[in-house]
FIGUTOR-30826 format. One record per residue (C-alpha): residue number from 1; residue in three letters; x, y, z negated. Coordinates in nm, 4 decimals, decimal comma. Each point is the difference from the previous one (the first is absolute). Example, Ala and Ser with C-alpha at 12.3 -4.5 7.8 and 13.67 -1.06 7.14 Angstrom:
BEGIN
+-----+--------+----------+----------+----------+
: num : residu :        x :        y :        z :
+-----+--------+----------+----------+----------+
:   1 :    ala :   1,2300 :  -0,4500 :  -0,7800 :
:   2 :    ser :   0,1370 :   0,3440 :   0,0660 :
+-----+--------+----------+----------+----------+
//
This chain:
BEGIN
+-----+--------+----------+----------+----------+
: num : residu :        x :        y :        z :
+-----+--------+----------+----------+----------+
:   1 :    met :  -0,7533 :   1,6892 :   0,4101 :
:   2 :    met :  -0,2929 :  -0,2367 :  -0,0256 :
:   3 :    glu :  -0,1288 :  -0,1068 :  -0,3421 :
:   4 :    phe :   0,0225 :  -0,3726 :  -0,0724 :
:   5 :    his :  -0,3763 :  -0,0440 :  -0,0220 :
:   6 :    asp :  -0,0344 :   0,1592 :   0,3462 :
:   7 :    ile :   0,2036 :  -0,2759 :   0,1676 :
:   8 :    lys :  -0,2456 :  -0,2238 :   0,1834 :
:   9 :    thr :   0,1951 :  -0,1567 :   0,2877 :
:  10 :    arg :   0,3510 :  -0,1243 :   0,0804 :
:  11 :    asn :   0,0463 :   0,3090 :   0,2127 :
:  12 :    asp :  -0,0897 :   0,2209 :  -0,2970 :
:  13 :    leu :   0,2516 :  -0,1912 :  -0,2117 :
:  14 :    ala :   0,2758 :   0,0363 :   0,2591 :
:  15 :    asp :  -0,0698 :   0,3711 :   0,0304 :
:  16 :    ser :   0,0010 :   0,0408 :  -0,3776 :
:  17 :    leu :   0,3330 :  -0,1858 :  -0,0305 :
:  18 :    glu :   0,1332 :   0,1987 :   0,2960 :
:  19 :    ile :   0,1128 :  -0,3106 :   0,1866 :
:  20 :    pro :  -0,0875 :  -0,1111 :   0,3525 :
:  21 :    arg :  -0,3067 :  -0,2234 :   0,0256 :
:  22 :    lys :   0,2039 :  -0,2698 :   0,1756 :
:  23 :    lys :   0,2461 :  -0,0111 :  -0,2890 :
:  24 :    leu :  -0,2831 :  -0,0386 :  -0,2520 :
:  25 :    ser :  -0,1482 :  -0,2853 :   0,2028 :
:  26 :    tyr :   0,3420 :  -0,1651 :   0,0162 :
:  27 :    leu :   0,0464 :   0,0283 :  -0,3760 :
:  28 :    leu :  -0,3462 :  -0,1385 :  -0,0686 :
:  29 :    tyr :  -0,0149 :  -0,2845 :   0,2500 :
:  30 :    lys :   0,3433 :  -0,0982 :   0,1323 :
:  31 :    asn :   0,2044 :  -0,0217 :  -0,3198 :
:  32 :    asp :  -0,0210 :  -0,2945 :  -0,2348 :
:  33 :    ile :  -0,1295 :   0,1168 :  -0,3392 :
:  34 :    asn :   0,2908 :  -0,1799 :  -0,1703 :
:  35 :    thr :   0,2484 :   0,2413 :   0,1582 :
:  36 :    phe :  -0,1417 :   0,2863 :  -0,2101 :
:  37 :    tyr :   0,0707 :  -0,1490 :  -0,3432 :
:  38 :    thr :   0,3032 :  -0,1274 :  -0,1827 :
:  39 :    ser :  -0,0230 :  -0,2189 :  -0,3071 :
:  40 :    phe :   0,2427 :   0,0497 :  -0,2848 :
:  41 :    glu :   0,0259 :  -0,0644 :  -0,3706 :
:  42 :    ile :   0,1104 :   0,2384 :  -0,2722 :
:  43 :    asp :   0,1810 :  -0,1306 :  -0,3030 :
:  44 :    lys :  -0,2052 :   0,1709 :  -0,2694 :
:  45 :    lys :   0,2714 :  -0,0185 :  -0,2662 :
:  46 :    lys :   0,2599 :   0,1705 :   0,2193 :
:  47 :    trp :  -0,2492 :   0,2529 :   0,1371 :
:  48 :    trp :  -0,1086 :   0,1095 :  -0,3463 :
:  49 :    arg :   0,3597 :   0,0259 :  -0,1201 :
:  50 :    ser :   0,0968 :   0,2183 :   0,2919 :
:  51 :    lys :  -0,2988 :   0,2317 :  -0,0556 :
:  52 :    asn :   0,0741 :   0,0669 :  -0,3708 :
+-----+--------+----------+----------+----------+
//
């Protein structure tokens, strides 16, 4: 497996992630960045109570 600092190109990245190059290009360029993240809020009082 390639070391992170050895990755220089998209092809190197795809090979390192063991995914097809076309799939990497799709993920990078075809998807809207907002589809990767979900916003949510955590009620701190309830969260702390449940962790104790």
